[in-house]
DRENBA-417687 format. One record per residue: residue number from 1; residue in three letters; x, y, z of N, C-alpha, C in turn. Coordinates in nm, 2 decimals. Example, Ala and Ser with C-alpha at 12.3 -4.5 7.8 and 13.67 -1.06 7.14 Angstrom:
// residues 2
1;Ala;1.32;-0.57;0.78;1.23;-0.45;0.78;1.32;-0.33;0.78
2;Ser;1.28;-0.22;0.71;1.37;-0.11;0.71;1.29;0.00;0.79
// end
This chain:
// residues 289
1;Met;-12.22;10.35;-9.68;-12.35;10.53;-9.69;-12.37;10.54;-9.59
2;Lys;-12.27;10.64;-9.46;-12.28;10.74;-9.36;-12.40;10.79;-9.35
3;Phe;-12.40;10.73;-9.20;-12.59;10.83;-9.23;-12.57;10.88;-9.09
4;Val;-12.71;10.95;-9.02;-12.71;11.04;-8.89;-12.83;10.96;-8.85
5;Lys;-12.91;10.89;-8.80;-13.05;10.91;-8.72;-13.07;10.98;-8.64
6;Met;-13.17;11.10;-8.62;-13.23;11.15;-8.56;-13.37;11.19;-8.59
7;His;-13.43;11.25;-8.47;-13.53;11.35;-8.43;-13.58;11.44;-8.40
8;Gly;-13.68;11.49;-8.46;-13.76;11.58;-8.41;-13.92;11.55;-8.29
9;Ala;-13.93;11.54;-8.15;-14.01;11.54;-8.08;-13.99;11.42;-8.13
10;Ala;-13.93;11.29;-8.14;-13.94;11.13;-8.18;-14.00;11.05;-8.30
11;Asn;-14.04;11.22;-8.37;-14.05;11.21;-8.54;-13.93;11.15;-8.61
12;Asp;-13.83;10.94;-8.56;-13.66;10.96;-8.66;-13.70;10.97;-8.82
13;Tyr;-13.54;11.00;-8.86;-13.56;10.95;-9.01;-13.42;10.90;-8.98
14;Val;-13.33;10.89;-9.05;-13.21;10.86;-9.10;-13.17;10.92;-9.24
15;Tyr;-13.06;11.00;-9.21;-13.08;11.16;-9.24;-12.89;11.11;-9.30
16;Ile;-12.91;11.11;-9.45;-12.77;11.09;-9.59;-12.72;11.26;-9.54
17;Asp;-12.59;11.32;-9.53;-12.50;11.43;-9.57;-12.50;11.44;-9.73
18;Cys;-12.56;11.45;-9.76;-12.50;11.44;-9.96;-12.42;11.57;-9.98
19;Phe;-12.40;11.67;-9.87;-12.24;11.71;-9.90;-12.13;11.66;-9.87
20;Val;-12.11;11.59;-9.82;-12.00;11.48;-9.82;-12.04;11.26;-9.86
21;Glu;-12.14;11.27;-9.87;-12.21;11.15;-9.92;-12.26;11.16;-10.05
22;Arg;-12.24;10.99;-10.15;-12.35;10.97;-10.20;-12.44;10.93;-10.22
23;Pro;-12.52;11.05;-10.26;-12.70;11.04;-10.26;-12.72;10.92;-10.32
24;Pro;-12.79;10.76;-10.28;-12.87;10.63;-10.33;-12.97;10.66;-10.44
25;Ala;-12.90;10.59;-10.59;-12.93;10.67;-10.71;-13.09;10.64;-10.72
26;Asp;-13.11;10.54;-10.61;-13.31;10.54;-10.66;-13.37;10.58;-10.44
27;Pro;-13.38;10.61;-10.46;-13.37;10.66;-10.23;-13.51;10.57;-10.27
28;Ala;-13.59;10.59;-10.30;-13.76;10.51;-10.31;-13.75;10.38;-10.30
29;Ala;-13.63;10.34;-10.35;-13.59;10.18;-10.31;-13.47;10.16;-10.21
30;Val;-13.43;10.30;-10.21;-13.36;10.25;-10.04;-13.46;10.29;-9.89
31;Ala;-13.52;10.32;-9.88;-13.60;10.42;-9.83;-13.65;10.32;-9.70
32;Pro;-13.78;10.23;-9.82;-13.83;10.09;-9.71;-13.70;10.03;-9.61
33;Val;-13.61;9.92;-9.70;-13.45;9.85;-9.68;-13.41;9.96;-9.55
34;Ile;-13.38;10.06;-9.52;-13.28;10.17;-9.44;-13.41;10.21;-9.25
35;Ala;-13.49;10.22;-9.35;-13.64;10.29;-9.28;-13.70;10.17;-9.19
36;Asp;-13.64;10.02;-9.17;-13.74;9.88;-9.14;-13.65;9.90;-9.05
37;Arg;-13.76;9.91;-8.89;-13.69;9.87;-8.78;-13.63;9.80;-8.66
38;His;-13.67;9.65;-8.79;-13.54;9.52;-8.74;-13.46;9.46;-8.79
39;Arg;-13.45;9.46;-9.00;-13.35;9.45;-9.03;-13.20;9.58;-9.12
40;Gly;-13.27;9.70;-9.13;-13.23;9.89;-9.11;-13.17;9.86;-9.03
41;Val;-13.15;10.07;-9.04;-13.12;10.14;-8.92;-13.29;10.15;-8.86
42;Gly;-13.32;10.14;-8.93;-13.48;10.22;-8.89;-13.57;10.35;-8.84
43;Gly;-13.66;10.42;-8.90;-13.66;10.49;-8.86;-13.82;10.52;-8.95
44;Asp;-13.85;10.69;-8.94;-13.99;10.71;-9.00;-13.98;10.67;-9.18
45;Gly;-13.87;10.64;-9.20;-13.81;10.71;-9.36;-13.68;10.76;-9.32
46;Leu;-13.59;10.80;-9.51;-13.52;10.86;-9.53;-13.55;10.96;-9.56
47;Val;-13.36;11.09;-9.49;-13.39;11.25;-9.59;-13.27;11.26;-9.61
48;Leu;-13.28;11.27;-9.72;-13.13;11.32;-9.80;-13.18;11.47;-9.73
49;Val;-12.94;11.50;-9.78;-12.97;11.71;-9.71;-12.81;11.68;-9.89
50;Leu;-12.92;11.80;-9.95;-12.86;11.83;-10.06;-12.75;11.95;-10.06
51;Pro;-12.70;11.92;-10.13;-12.66;12.16;-10.18;-12.79;12.22;-10.30
52;Ser;-12.75;12.32;-10.22;-12.88;12.39;-10.30;-12.79;12.52;-10.40
53;Asp;-12.89;12.55;-10.44;-12.87;12.67;-10.58;-12.95;12.78;-10.54
54;Lys;-13.07;12.74;-10.43;-13.21;12.83;-10.39;-13.09;12.88;-10.21
55;Ala;-13.07;12.81;-10.17;-13.13;12.74;-10.00;-12.98;12.75;-9.90
56;Thr;-12.97;12.71;-9.84;-12.82;12.65;-9.77;-12.86;12.49;-9.77
57;Ala;-12.95;12.41;-9.80;-12.91;12.35;-9.87;-13.08;12.27;-9.90
58;Arg;-13.07;12.19;-9.97;-13.17;12.09;-9.98;-13.26;12.02;-9.92
59;Met;-13.36;11.99;-9.90;-13.46;11.81;-9.82;-13.49;11.79;-9.93
60;Arg;-13.49;11.65;-9.93;-13.54;11.49;-10.02;-13.59;11.45;-9.89
61;Met;-13.73;11.42;-9.85;-13.77;11.36;-9.83;-13.89;11.22;-9.83
62;Phe;-13.79;11.07;-9.82;-13.85;11.00;-9.83;-13.90;10.92;-9.66
63;Asn;-14.06;10.80;-9.72;-14.19;10.77;-9.62;-14.12;10.65;-9.59
64;Ala;-14.20;10.55;-9.53;-14.09;10.38;-9.48;-14.11;10.36;-9.59
65;Asp;-14.27;10.36;-9.64;-14.32;10.31;-9.80;-14.30;10.32;-9.90
66;Gly;-14.16;10.47;-9.93;-14.07;10.45;-10.01;-14.17;10.60;-10.12
67;Ser;-14.25;10.69;-10.04;-14.34;10.74;-10.11;-14.27;10.87;-10.06
68;Glu;-14.24;11.00;-10.21;-14.14;11.15;-10.13;-14.27;11.21;-10.09
69;Ser;-14.28;11.27;-10.04;-14.31;11.38;-9.93;-14.31;11.48;-9.99
70;Glu;-14.39;11.66;-9.99;-14.35;11.72;-10.07;-14.25;11.78;-9.90
71;Met;-14.29;11.75;-9.76;-14.26;11.86;-9.69;-14.26;11.76;-9.52
72;Cys;-14.19;11.77;-9.42;-14.19;11.76;-9.29;-14.13;11.86;-9.23
73;Gly;-14.23;11.83;-9.15;-14.15;11.99;-9.02;-14.10;11.97;-8.97
74;Asn;-14.14;11.83;-8.81;-14.04;11.80;-8.77;-13.82;11.72;-8.83
75;Gly;-13.88;11.68;-9.04;-13.74;11.67;-9.04;-13.69;11.77;-9.10
76;Val;-13.73;11.93;-9.14;-13.70;11.99;-9.17;-13.65;12.09;-9.09
77;Arg;-13.60;12.05;-8.96;-13.59;12.16;-8.84;-13.49;12.07;-8.86
78;Cys;-13.45;11.86;-8.84;-13.38;11.84;-8.81;-13.25;11.88;-8.95
79;Val;-13.32;11.89;-9.05;-13.23;11.96;-9.14;-13.14;12.02;-9.16
80;Ala;-13.17;12.16;-9.04;-13.13;12.30;-9.02;-13.05;12.28;-8.92
81;His;-13.05;12.16;-8.82;-12.92;12.15;-8.69;-12.83;12.08;-8.79
82;Leu;-12.87;11.98;-8.87;-12.72;11.89;-8.97;-12.69;12.02;-8.97
83;Val;-12.68;12.08;-9.09;-12.65;12.24;-9.22;-12.54;12.34;-9.11
84;Val;-12.60;12.37;-8.96;-12.55;12.46;-8.91;-12.48;12.35;-8.80
85;Ser;-12.45;12.28;-8.66;-12.38;12.15;-8.65;-12.26;12.10;-8.74
86;Arg;-12.26;12.12;-8.88;-12.13;12.02;-8.95;-12.09;12.13;-9.01
87;Gly;-12.15;12.29;-8.98;-12.06;12.44;-8.97;-12.11;12.47;-9.21
88;Arg;-12.20;12.46;-9.23;-12.24;12.49;-9.30;-12.33;12.62;-9.28
89;Ala;-12.33;12.65;-9.21;-12.40;12.82;-9.22;-12.46;12.85;-8.96
90;Ala;-12.42;12.94;-9.01;-12.38;12.99;-8.87;-12.49;12.96;-8.75
91;Pro;-12.57;12.94;-8.62;-12.66;12.96;-8.60;-12.73;13.05;-8.60
92;Gly;-12.83;13.11;-8.60;-12.93;13.18;-8.63;-13.09;13.13;-8.75
93;Pro;-13.05;13.23;-8.80;-13.19;13.24;-8.98;-13.07;13.11;-9.08
94;Val;-13.20;13.01;-9.12;-13.10;12.93;-9.21;-13.21;12.94;-9.32
95;Thr;-13.18;12.90;-9.46;-13.29;12.92;-9.54;-13.32;12.76;-9.56
96;Ile;-13.38;12.61;-9.60;-13.42;12.56;-9.69;-13.51;12.52;-9.74
97;Glu;-13.44;12.46;-9.90;-13.52;12.46;-9.99;-13.58;12.33;-9.96
98;Thr;-13.70;12.29;-10.02;-13.80;12.18;-10.00;-13.95;12.19;-10.07
99;Gly;-14.04;12.03;-10.10;-14.07;12.02;-10.15;-14.17;12.17;-10.15
100;Arg;-14.25;12.28;-10.04;-14.30;12.37;-10.01;-14.24;12.43;-10.04
101;Gly;-14.11;12.49;-10.10;-14.05;12.64;-10.11;-13.93;12.64;-10.06
102;Val;-13.89;12.74;-10.07;-13.77;12.76;-9.92;-13.78;12.84;-9.83
103;Leu;-13.79;12.73;-9.71;-13.84;12.80;-9.60;-13.69;12.89;-9.49
104;Thr;-13.75;12.94;-9.43;-13.68;13.01;-9.28;-13.69;12.93;-9.21
105;Leu;-13.51;12.89;-9.14;-13.61;12.82;-8.99;-13.45;12.94;-8.95
106;Glu;-13.51;12.95;-8.77;-13.39;13.02;-8.68;-13.40;12.92;-8.64
107;Val;-13.23;12.84;-8.58;-13.16;12.74;-8.54;-13.11;12.82;-8.39
108;Thr;-13.11;12.79;-8.27;-13.07;12.79;-8.14;-12.99;12.68;-8.06
109;Arg;-12.89;12.67;-8.06;-12.75;12.55;-8.07;-12.86;12.53;-7.90
110;Thr;-12.88;12.38;-7.86;-12.88;12.42;-7.68;-12.78;12.31;-7.65
111;Gly;-12.67;12.25;-7.71;-12.61;12.14;-7.72;-12.49;12.05;-7.85
112;Glu;-12.43;11.99;-7.76;-12.27;12.01;-7.86;-12.43;11.88;-7.97
113;Arg;-12.53;11.83;-7.99;-12.63;11.73;-8.07;-12.71;11.79;-8.05
114;Thr;-12.81;11.92;-7.99;-12.93;11.91;-8.01;-12.91;12.05;-8.06
115;Ser;-13.06;12.07;-8.09;-13.11;12.20;-8.10;-13.22;12.22;-8.10
116;Gln;-13.31;12.40;-8.06;-13.45;12.39;-8.11;-13.45;12.53;-8.21
117;Val;-13.52;12.45;-8.27;-13.53;12.52;-8.42;-13.79;12.62;-8.42
118;Arg;-13.75;12.76;-8.45;-13.89;12.77;-8.53;-13.84;12.79;-8.65
119;Val;-13.93;12.74;-8.71;-14.02;12.70;-8.88;-14.06;12.77;-8.91
120;Asp;-14.04;12.94;-9.04;-14.19;13.01;-9.07;-14.25;12.85;-9.22
121;Met;-14.32;12.79;-9.19;-14.38;12.72;-9.22;-14.47;12.78;-9.28
122;Gly;-14.43;12.88;-9.35;-14.55;13.02;-9.45;-14.74;12.97;-9.44
123;Pro;-14.80;13.01;-9.54;-14.92;13.03;-9.56;-15.02;12.90;-9.57
124;Pro;-15.14;12.89;-9.53;-15.18;12.74;-9.52;-15.23;12.76;-9.69
125;Leu;-15.24;12.62;-9.75;-15.37;12.62;-9.81;-15.49;12.60;-9.81
126;Leu;-15.56;12.60;-9.84;-15.69;12.63;-9.75;-15.84;12.59;-9.90
127;Glu;-15.83;12.60;-10.02;-15.88;12.63;-10.09;-15.88;12.40;-10.10
128;Ala;-16.01;12.38;-10.09;-16.07;12.24;-10.19;-15.96;12.15;-10.27
129;Ala;-15.92;12.32;-10.38;-15.86;12.17;-10.51;-15.71;12.15;-10.43
130;Ala;-15.67;12.34;-10.38;-15.52;12.29;-10.32;-15.47;12.19;-10.26
131;Val;-15.57;12.14;-10.13;-15.54;12.02;-10.00;-15.53;11.90;-10.08
132;Pro;-15.52;11.81;-10.16;-15.70;11.82;-10.23;-15.76;11.71;-10.13
133;Val;-15.85;11.81;-10.16;-15.99;11.74;-10.11;-16.03;11.74;-10.16
134;Thr;-16.18;11.69;-10.24;-16.25;11.62;-10.33;-16.39;11.61;-10.28
135;Gly;-16.54;11.61;-10.35;-16.63;11.58;-10.26;-16.73;11.70;-10.19
136;Val;-16.66;11.78;-10.17;-16.72;11.92;-10.12;-16.71;12.04;-10.21
137;Gly;-16.83;12.18;-10.11;-16.81;12.23;-10.25;-16.64;12.34;-10.23
138;Pro;-16.64;12.43;-10.31;-16.47;12.48;-10.35;-16.52;12.55;-10.21
139;Gly;-16.40;12.59;-10.11;-16.36;12.65;-10.05;-16.27;12.63;-9.95
140;Pro;-16.27;12.68;-9.81;-16.24;12.65;-9.70;-16.29;12.46;-9.69
141;Val;-16.23;12.40;-9.62;-16.29;12.30;-9.57;-16.28;12.25;-9.44
142;Val;-16.42;12.32;-9.43;-16.39;12.37;-9.21;-16.50;12.21;-9.18
143;Asp;-16.52;12.20;-9.08;-16.61;12.11;-8.98;-16.78;12.05;-9.19
144;Ala;-16.64;12.00;-9.25;-16.73;11.94;-9.30;-16.75;11.71;-9.29
145;Val;-16.91;11.75;-9.40;-16.92;11.63;-9.41;-16.77;11.54;-9.39
146;Ser;-16.78;11.46;-9.45;-16.67;11.31;-9.46;-16.69;11.13;-9.48
147;Ala;-16.69;11.11;-9.60;-16.74;11.03;-9.62;-16.62;10.92;-9.60
148;Ala;-16.52;10.93;-9.56;-16.38;10.83;-9.52;-16.35;10.80;-9.47
149;Leu;-16.45;10.86;-9.33;-16.48;10.71;-9.23;-16.54;10.64;-9.24
150;Gly;-16.66;10.65;-9.27;-16.72;10.52;-9.32;-16.90;10.59;-9.22
151;Gly;-16.94;10.46;-9.21;-17.10;10.47;-9.13;-16.99;10.43;-8.97
152;Glu;-17.14;10.55;-8.92;-17.09;10.53;-8.75;-17.06;10.41;-8.64
153;Glu;-16.98;10.42;-8.59;-16.93;10.36;-8.47;-16.97;10.35;-8.39
154;Pro;-16.92;10.16;-8.25;-16.92;10.20;-8.16;-16.83;10.28;-8.09
155;Trp;-16.70;10.24;-8.18;-16.58;10.41;-8.12;-16.61;10.55;-8.15
156;Trp;-16.70;10.56;-8.20;-16.75;10.76;-8.20;-16.77;10.78;-8.09
157;His;-16.82;10.66;-7.98;-16.95;10.72;-7.88;-16.82;10.70;-7.75
158;Asp;-16.78;10.63;-7.82;-16.58;10.58;-7.66;-16.54;10.66;-7.66
159;Cys;-16.47;10.75;-7.79;-16.40;10.91;-7.74;-16.49;10.97;-7.80
160;Gly;-16.59;11.02;-7.77;-16.60;11.09;-7.84;-16.62;11.17;-7.93
161;Leu;-16.55;11.14;-8.06;-16.59;11.20;-8.21;-16.69;11.26;-8.26
162;Asp;-16.59;11.42;-8.31;-16.70;11.52;-8.39;-16.67;11.44;-8.56
163;Pro;-16.79;11.36;-8.59;-16.69;11.30;-8.76;-16.72;11.38;-8.88
164;Arg;-16.71;11.52;-8.84;-16.61;11.66;-8.94;-16.58;11.64;-8.98
165;Met;-16.51;11.67;-9.08;-16.29;11.71;-9.08;-16.32;11.82;-9.19
166;Thr;-16.16;11.87;-9.09;-16.13;12.03;-9.16;-16.01;11.95;-9.23
167;Cys;-15.97;12.02;-9.39;-15.89;12.01;-9.44;-15.79;12.12;-9.46
168;Val;-15.64;12.07;-9.46;-15.53;12.17;-9.47;-15.41;12.09;-9.55
169;Ser;-15.37;12.23;-9.65;-15.26;12.17;-9.66;-15.11;12.25;-9.63
170;Met;-15.02;12.17;-9.60;-14.87;12.22;-9.56;-14.82;12.23;-9.66
171;Gly;-14.83;12.26;-9.77;-14.73;12.17;-9.90;-14.73;12.04;-9.90
172;Asn;-14.79;11.97;-9.81;-14.83;11.86;-9.80;-15.02;11.86;-9.74
173;Pro;-15.05;11.73;-9.81;-15.27;11.75;-9.69;-15.28;11.72;-9.59
174;His;-15.38;11.72;-9.53;-15.39;11.70;-9.39;-15.55;11.71;-9.32
175;Val;-15.58;11.64;-9.33;-15.70;11.56;-9.27;-15.77;11.56;-9.13
176;Val;-15.81;11.65;-9.00;-15.79;11.68;-8.85;-15.95;11.66;-8.84
177;Phe;-15.99;11.63;-8.71;-16.12;11.52;-8.66;-16.05;11.56;-8.53
178;Phe;-16.20;11.68;-8.43;-16.18;11.65;-8.32;-16.21;11.55;-8.22
179;Cys;-16.22;11.49;-8.15;-16.26;11.43;-7.96;-16.26;11.44;-7.91
180;Arg;-16.34;11.39;-7.77;-16.29;11.41;-7.66;-16.20;11.33;-7.63
181;Asp;-16.12;11.16;-7.65;-16.05;11.14;-7.62;-15.96;11.08;-7.72
182;Val;-15.81;11.07;-7.72;-15.74;11.06;-7.88;-15.67;10.93;-7.87
183;Asp;-15.73;10.81;-7.68;-15.66;10.76;-7.71;-15.76;10.62;-7.74
184;Arg;-15.90;10.69;-7.73;-15.98;10.62;-7.76;-16.01;10.59;-7.92
185;Val;-15.91;10.64;-8.01;-15.94;10.68;-8.10;-15.87;10.56;-8.20
186;Pro;-15.92;10.40;-8.26;-15.86;10.24;-8.26;-15.78;10.34;-8.38
187;Leu;-15.71;10.45;-8.37;-15.69;10.47;-8.51;-15.54;10.32;-8.60
188;Glu;-15.49;10.27;-8.57;-15.42;10.17;-8.71;-15.52;10.09;-8.72
189;Ser;-15.67;10.19;-8.76;-15.75;10.12;-8.84;-15.86;10.17;-8.93
190;Ile;-15.83;10.33;-8.85;-15.88;10.42;-8.91;-15.83;10.43;-8.98
191;Gly;-15.67;10.46;-9.03;-15.56;10.54;-9.01;-15.59;10.58;-9.16
192;Pro;-15.54;10.39;-9.22;-15.56;10.40;-9.39;-15.66;10.38;-9.39
193;Arg;-15.77;10.37;-9.33;-15.90;10.38;-9.42;-15.91;10.56;-9.47
194;Val;-15.90;10.63;-9.43;-15.91;10.75;-9.42;-15.75;10.82;-9.55
195;Glu;-15.68;10.74;-9.52;-15.57;10.84;-9.60;-15.60;10.77;-9.69
196;Thr;-15.66;10.65;-9.78;-15.64;10.58;-9.86;-15.82;10.64;-9.92
197;His;-15.89;10.66;-9.87;-16.03;10.68;-9.97;-15.99;10.81;-10.07
198;Ala;-16.14;10.74;-10.17;-16.10;10.82;-10.30;-16.11;10.99;-10.25
199;Ser;-16.15;11.01;-10.17;-16.18;11.18;-10.13;-16.02;11.25;-10.08
200;Phe;-15.95;11.19;-10.15;-15.79;11.22;-10.08;-15.73;11.18;-10.27
201;Pro;-15.69;11.28;-10.36;-15.63;11.19;-10.45;-15.45;11.19;-10.50
202;Arg;-15.44;11.21;-10.37;-15.26;11.18;-10.30;-15.25;11.17;-10.20
203;Arg;-15.36;11.05;-10.11;-15.35;11.03;-10.00;-15.36;11.12;-9.91
204;Val;-15.41;11.09;-9.75;-15.37;11.21;-9.66;-15.37;11.15;-9.52
205;Asn;-15.32;11.25;-9.52;-15.23;11.28;-9.30;-15.37;11.31;-9.24
206;Val;-15.33;11.18;-9.08;-15.54;11.22;-9.05;-15.48;11.26;-8.90
207;His;-15.50;11.26;-8.84;-15.52;11.35;-8.75;-15.65;11.34;-8.63
208;Val;-15.65;11.30;-8.50;-15.72;11.28;-8.41;-15.62;11.36;-8.36
209;Val;-15.76;11.44;-8.30;-15.71;11.61;-8.15;-15.83;11.64;-8.06
210;Glu;-15.76;11.67;-7.96;-15.82;11.63;-7.86;-15.82;11.83;-7.78
211;Pro;-15.88;11.88;-7.76;-15.86;12.01;-7.77;-15.87;11.97;-7.59
212;Leu;-15.76;12.08;-7.50;-15.78;12.05;-7.33;-15.80;12.19;-7.36
213;Ser;-15.77;12.31;-7.37;-15.82;12.48;-7.36;-15.84;12.53;-7.55
214;Arg;-15.84;12.66;-7.51;-15.86;12.75;-7.66;-15.69;12.75;-7.63
215;Gly;-15.60;12.73;-7.59;-15.42;12.74;-7.59;-15.37;12.61;-7.59
216;His;-15.39;12.47;-7.58;-15.35;12.37;-7.56;-15.43;12.25;-7.63
217;Val;-15.30;12.09;-7.71;-15.43;12.05;-7.70;-15.35;11.90;-7.75
218;Lys;-15.39;11.79;-7.73;-15.39;11.62;-7.75;-15.41;11.57;-7.85
219;Met;-15.28;11.52;-7.94;-15.33;11.40;-8.08;-15.24;11.35;-8.11
220;Arg;-15.28;11.32;-8.16;-15.22;11.17;-8.26;-15.26;11.14;-8.43
221;Thr;-15.13;11.10;-8.49;-15.12;11.11;-8.58;-15.10;10.98;-8.64
222;Trp;-15.12;10.96;-8.78;-15.15;10.83;-8.90;-15.06;10.95;-8.99
223;Glu;-14.96;10.84;-9.01;-14.86;10.98;-9.10;-14.88;10.90;-9.24
224;Arg;-14.95;10.98;-9.38;-14.88;10.93;-9.48;-14.75;10.86;-9.56
225;Gly;-14.78;10.67;-9.61;-14.65;10.65;-9.57;-14.63;10.57;-9.53
226;Ser;-14.63;10.58;-9.36;-14.59;10.61;-9.22;-14.58;10.49;-9.13
227;Gly;-14.77;10.52;-9.14;-14.82;10.53;-9.00;-14.83;10.53;-8.87
228;Ile;-14.87;10.50;-8.77;-14.85;10.62;-8.68;-14.71;10.63;-8.56
229;Thr;-14.76;10.78;-8.61;-14.58;10.81;-8.59;-14.56;10.93;-8.43
230;Met;-14.51;10.89;-8.37;-14.45;11.01;-8.27;-14.55;11.13;-8.21
231;Ala;-14.50;11.18;-8.37;-14.57;11.43;-8.37;-14.51;11.35;-8.57
232;Cys;-14.60;11.46;-8.60;-14.61;11.54;-8.74;-14.63;11.68;-8.75
233;Gly;-14.51;11.74;-8.73;-14.45;11.87;-8.75;-14.53;11.98;-8.85
234;Thr;-14.57;11.96;-8.94;-14.65;11.92;-9.03;-14.85;12.02;-9.00
235;Gly;-14.83;11.85;-8.92;-14.94;11.83;-8.87;-14.96;11.92;-8.85
236;Ala;-14.95;11.95;-8.67;-14.96;12.01;-8.53;-14.95;12.15;-8.61
237;Ser;-14.90;12.16;-8.73;-14.93;12.27;-8.80;-15.11;12.30;-8.88
238;Ala;-15.14;12.24;-8.92;-15.21;12.22;-8.97;-15.29;12.19;-8.90
239;Val;-15.28;12.14;-8.73;-15.39;12.12;-8.64;-15.41;12.26;-8.60
240;Cys;-15.30;12.42;-8.54;-15.31;12.49;-8.53;-15.42;12.51;-8.65
241;Val;-15.40;12.49;-8.78;-15.51;12.64;-8.86;-15.65;12.57;-8.88
242;Ala;-15.69;12.47;-8.82;-15.80;12.39;-8.78;-15.89;12.39;-8.73
243;Gly;-15.74;12.44;-8.58;-15.86;12.44;-8.46;-15.88;12.59;-8.47
244;Ala;-15.84;12.72;-8.50;-15.87;12.80;-8.55;-16.01;12.85;-8.63
245;Leu;-15.94;12.79;-8.70;-16.06;12.76;-8.83;-16.23;12.74;-8.84
246;Ala;-16.27;12.63;-8.68;-16.34;12.63;-8.71;-16.36;12.62;-8.58
247;Gly;-16.26;12.73;-8.45;-16.35;12.78;-8.30;-16.37;12.74;-8.18
248;Arg;-16.25;12.68;-8.25;-16.21;12.58;-8.07;-16.04;12.56;-8.07
249;Thr;-15.96;12.64;-8.11;-15.88;12.68;-8.03;-15.86;12.83;-8.09
250;Asp;-15.76;12.89;-7.98;-15.69;13.02;-8.05;-15.58;12.95;-8.16
251;Arg;-15.49;13.13;-8.21;-15.44;13.03;-8.25;-15.28;13.04;-8.23
252;Val;-15.25;13.02;-8.14;-15.12;13.03;-8.07;-15.19;12.89;-8.00
253;Ile;-15.10;12.75;-8.07;-15.12;12.64;-7.95;-14.96;12.63;-7.91
254;Ala;-14.98;12.56;-7.78;-14.95;12.39;-7.76;-14.97;12.23;-7.84
255;Ala;-14.87;12.17;-7.87;-14.96;12.03;-7.89;-14.92;11.96;-7.91
256;Asp;-14.94;11.85;-7.79;-14.88;11.75;-7.67;-14.89;11.62;-7.79
257;Leu;-14.81;11.54;-7.82;-14.79;11.45;-7.97;-14.73;11.34;-7.83
258;Pro;-14.71;11.19;-7.87;-14.69;11.13;-7.79;-14.52;11.12;-7.81
259;Gly;-14.45;11.17;-7.83;-14.31;11.21;-7.91;-14.29;11.32;-7.81
260;Gly;-14.38;11.39;-7.76;-14.37;11.58;-7.75;-14.44;11.65;-7.75
261;Arg;-14.39;11.82;-7.69;-14.48;11.85;-7.75;-14.38;11.99;-7.80
262;Leu;-14.48;12.04;-7.92;-14.43;12.14;-8.09;-14.48;12.22;-8.02
263;Glu;-14.49;12.39;-8.04;-14.52;12.55;-8.02;-14.59;12.54;-8.14
264;Leu;-14.70;12.59;-8.19;-14.73;12.65;-8.33;-14.80;12.73;-8.26
265;Glu;-14.77;12.91;-8.39;-14.86;13.02;-8.37;-14.88;13.03;-8.57
266;Trp;-15.01;13.09;-8.56;-15.10;13.11;-8.68;-15.10;13.25;-8.71
267;Thr;-15.03;13.32;-8.77;-14.99;13.52;-8.71;-15.09;13.56;-8.85
268;Pro;-15.18;13.68;-8.79;-15.16;13.75;-8.82;-15.19;13.74;-8.98
269;Ala;-15.01;13.77;-9.08;-15.01;13.78;-9.16;-15.03;13.66;-9.20
270;Gly;-15.11;13.57;-9.15;-15.11;13.45;-9.22;-15.03;13.27;-9.21
271;His;-14.87;13.32;-9.13;-14.81;13.27;-9.16;-14.82;13.13;-9.02
272;Val;-14.87;13.01;-9.05;-14.75;12.95;-8.91;-14.66;12.94;-8.91
273;Phe;-14.60;12.97;-8.79;-14.49;12.92;-8.71;-14.45;12.80;-8.66
274;Met;-14.36;12.72;-8.61;-14.35;12.58;-8.50;-14.21;12.64;-8.48
275;Thr;-14.22;12.58;-8.37;-14.10;12.57;-8.27;-14.01;12.37;-8.19
276;Gly;-14.00;12.36;-8.17;-13.94;12.20;-8.08;-13.87;12.21;-8.18
277;Pro;-13.77;12.09;-8.07;-13.67;12.04;-8.12;-13.62;11.94;-8.21
278;Ala;-13.43;11.94;-8.23;-13.38;11.89;-8.26;-13.25;11.81;-8.24
279;Glu;-13.29;11.66;-8.22;-13.13;11.60;-8.17;-13.07;11.46;-8.30
280;Glu;-12.94;11.50;-8.25;-12.93;11.33;-8.40;-12.87;11.28;-8.23
281;Val;-12.87;11.12;-8.31;-12.91;10.99;-8.16;-12.78;10.99;-8.17
282;Phe;-12.73;10.91;-8.35;-12.62;10.83;-8.27;-12.55;10.84;-8.47
283;Glu;-12.47;10.85;-8.53;-12.39;10.84;-8.62;-12.36;10.68;-8.73
284;Gly;-12.37;10.64;-8.82;-12.32;10.46;-8.78;-12.26;10.43;-9.01
285;Thr;-12.27;10.36;-9.07;-12.24;10.36;-9.16;-12.36;10.22;-9.20
286;Trp;-12.41;10.19;-9.28;-12.53;10.20;-9.38;-12.46;10.09;-9.48
287;Trp;-12.44;9.94;-9.48;-12.41;9.89;-9.59;-12.44;9.81;-9.72
288;Gly;-12.58;9.86;-9.70;-12.70;9.81;-9.77;-12.68;9.91;-9.96
289;Cys;-12.63;9.95;-9.93;-12.58;10.03;-10.11;-12.42;10.06;-10.05
// end
């Protein structure tokens, strides 16, 4: 099976162009094997690029543990680049069908193997039931008491944590915590604890955010089903919304992630726009199926 290894801000996936390749019969089983960084191709998961009767292409995204996610912001940018670079769409507006619905993207080629892509991520879902998150009242969950973190621990003081949570869905669930120093958060232990807490019936993506100014944040992510990743596009979009809701940032921000910078805007019309890179790394043939 031929594949393309791509990344968006170092959030890397193995992409199968199913316009020319036969899709794996059981992608949930293939994803953990092909994403293994020692015995497989390596990546944060598997993305299938499929024909669609609603859009230019359809994206299905599987995390490194085999679970299927509704949406991946960095992944959808790479899918848009792929369909343009392979001649299935012209640069400019492209539509991609996702678990969130059909998204519109603007693809600007920056090189033979690279593009800059702006994504209309759609409006955030803010009602607790839509995230979903339980144990809170109806309506948006902003600076709410969180049982998911557990009791106070020394690292709270080390990083200047505000233990209150803000929850946002961008078609997939996110919880955001603000602090003074994201590098001092033990995300490798806190991430899985929060991800799998009973408050989140579909599990949750976990983000810690350090506001640097009204228009600039630094963030780290524990992704549902993948663990710590270098970037999360839907997460950065959720952080843009969460910061504005909590009064900590403006509605236009730059988000610095370990893998690079994403530009976010939550417009007055209610849609979130994300802009960032998409880059091909290499192509190959995987013999595992």
